[in-house]
N, C-alpha and C positions, 0 to 999 in steps of 0.2 A: 402595334401591331403585333409586334415578338411575344407581348404578353397573353397575348388574345391567342397566338398560335401555340404556346405553352400548356397554358392553360388546358385547349381541346387537348393537345397533345397525354398531356397526363390523365386526363377523364379516359381519352380511348386505352390509355396500359392499362389503366385499373378495372376495366370491363374485358380486357383479355385474357384467355384461359388456354388457348393454347398457341402458336407457332404461327398460322395463318392471319389471327388476328392480332400476333405483336408484331407481326410482316406491314398489314394494313393500316397500322396507329403509325410506324416511322415511315410508310412510304405515303402518307396521305399526308402528313406533316411537311416531308423533304420535298412534296412536290409543290408545298407553299411558299419552300424558300426557295425555289428553283433547283433544288438539288434530282440529279433525275432516280440516281441509284442508292444502296445501301447494303451492306452486309457486318452482320454480326457472326464474331466466332469464336468459343468461347474452347479454351483449349484442355481435352481432358486431364484427371491431375491421376492416372492412370497409364504408365507405360501401354501401345499396344491399341488403346481406344480409341475411338474416331473422334473428333471435336465435334462438337454441338454448330450448325450452323444454320442460319437464318437471313434469308436475305433477298431482295428483287433483280438478284443479277441472273443471267438465263439458267433456264432448268439443265441444261448438259451442263454449263460452265462448273454450276457447284458440284452435282455427283462427281463428273469427271476429276475434277478438284482433290476430293473427299476420298475415290479407290486411288488416285495416285498419290494420295499422303502429302499434297505439294504444300501443308502445315510446317513441315519438315524446312520447307526450299524456298518456302514464300521471304523475300525481304522486308514483307510490311510487316509481318509476324516475329519475324526475327528481332527485326527494332523493336517491337512492341514488347516482347520477351523481358529485352536490356531496357528501358526504359518508359518512365512515366509520361513523358509529357507528349502533345499530341504533336502531330508533322504533320508534313504534307510530301505527295512522292507521286511518281509518272516518269514516262516515258522522255519526257520533255520538260520535267521539270529538276532542274541540277540539287542534287542528293548527292549523299554518302555513296562512295566507290559499292559497286556490288561485281560479284565473278561473275563470269560470262553464260554458267547456266542460269543463276538469277536473272539475267538480261531477257533471258530466252525465255523463263517463265513470264516475265512480263509483257514478252510481244505478241507470245501466246494468248493472255489476257484481254490483251489490246484488238484481238481479233474477233472475244466478244465482247465490245465494248466499252469496255474496261482499261482506262489509258492513266487516266490521274486521279490522286481523291488524297482526303485529307483521315486522316486514321486517328482516332482516341484510342490508347490503352487504357486498359482498365488493369490494376493491381489490386486485390484484394486481403486483408490481414491474413487467412488462409496459406496463402502463398499460390492462389490461382489465377488464375491472366487470360485475359477476353481481349477484343479489339474491336472498336465499329466504325467503321470505314463510311463516309460519303462519297462517291463516284462516279465519274464521267466520261466521256468518249472521247473528248476534247477540249483541248484549252479554251474556255471561254469565261470573260469579263465578268459573267455574273455566278458565274459559278465562283470564281477566286473572290469579289466583290462580296458574295455571300460568305464565306470561310473570315475574310478580313473582318467583317461587322459583326458578324456573329459566335465567331470562334468561341469564346466563355460557355454563349448558351446552347451551341451543340455539343461540348462538351460534358455540360449539364444533364443533356438529351442522353448521353452516352451510357452514363451512369444510371440513370434514373429507366431505360430500359435493360441493361445489368442487372440491377435490381429486382424488379419485378421479374425477368426472366428467369433468375437462379432462383428465386423464391416459388418458380410456379412451373418451369419445366425442365429444369436440368437433370431430376430426377427417372423423365420418360424415357420411352423409349425410341428411338431413332435408327433409322437405315441411312445407312453411309452418311451419319452427317444430317441426313434430311430428317423432319420433324410434321409427319403426317396428320390430321387432322382428329380424335378420337373415332368422328362417323369412320371415315376410311380407315383406319386399324380395324373398327370392329366389323365392318364389312370383310376387308382381306380375311382377319382372324373366321369366318364364317366360311368366305369361299374356300379357306386351308381345309376347313371339316368337310368339303365336299358339297355345299349346300348350294343351290340357284340365286337368281338375282331374285326370284318370284319366289322362295322359302326363307332368304334371308329378311327382305320385305316383309313377309308375315312375322316371323322373329322379332324382328324391328321395328313392328307398324309404321313402317314405311311402305310404299308405291317401292316396283319394284323399277321402274326409271329413277328413281333416286338413288337407288343401290347401285344404277348404272353409272348414276354421275356417278358415285363417291369410290367407285372402282377404277372410272377412268379419270379421275380426277387423284387418285394413286397412283396411276399404270404412268402420268405425264409428270406427276414431281420425281417419281425413278428412274423416269428415261426406259421403259422399257414399251413393250409393243401387248403383252399381253397380260390377263391377272396371273395362269400360274407363274412367268416369270417374278413377278409382284410378289407372289405369295412366299418364291422362294426365296428373296433378297427378305423378308419379313422373319423367315425360319431363319436363316442365316443368323439374323442381328440380336433374333434370339438366344440363337447361342451363345454370342460374342458375351452375351450380359452374365452369363450363367458361368464362364470361364473366369 
């Protein structure tokens, strides 16, 4: 069974060209293993830059995490930077001592359904570091059994994911660490130029309803209410990239 699941996963990864497709590939595979959610975080190579995040965690939490620069506080990331061995963590899981501030961070994450997990640190030869976590909202025998039985396979899945993301995505533009699809970025770019949904549809050869869908999807991912706010976030991300 695991061989079939892994082969399908590799096929999905090979076809993925944007963050949503990578998230879907991992989400499909994780659900087959009864793993409810995952998060991949690649640390920036340059100080001051935001990390790349691809996950099925709630969008509000991801946006808040990136805005708050929580990667500097997150005890899971701190441990991933220091070690290469996979580890389990959580409010209910015995682990290394953490500071009161780090415990508060974990308590805040638990409010979004992220209470415990299994993390695979990934250290590249060039010094870059990433981590992929499979998480759950509470202790479940099935979750822990899956980690115990499939630990090596999950490590391989994490490394394959990182390898493909690094090759295809790490040089793409992110907005507060969130990757939008090429079509969502395209629609936002034209909206920034003052084009209406109807005009964008004519330019891109799609219906104005489809344009509205992409703009709404971009707003949802970024956690904003208006397209103007999304455009402002896009402009800020472009400025950050030029600095």
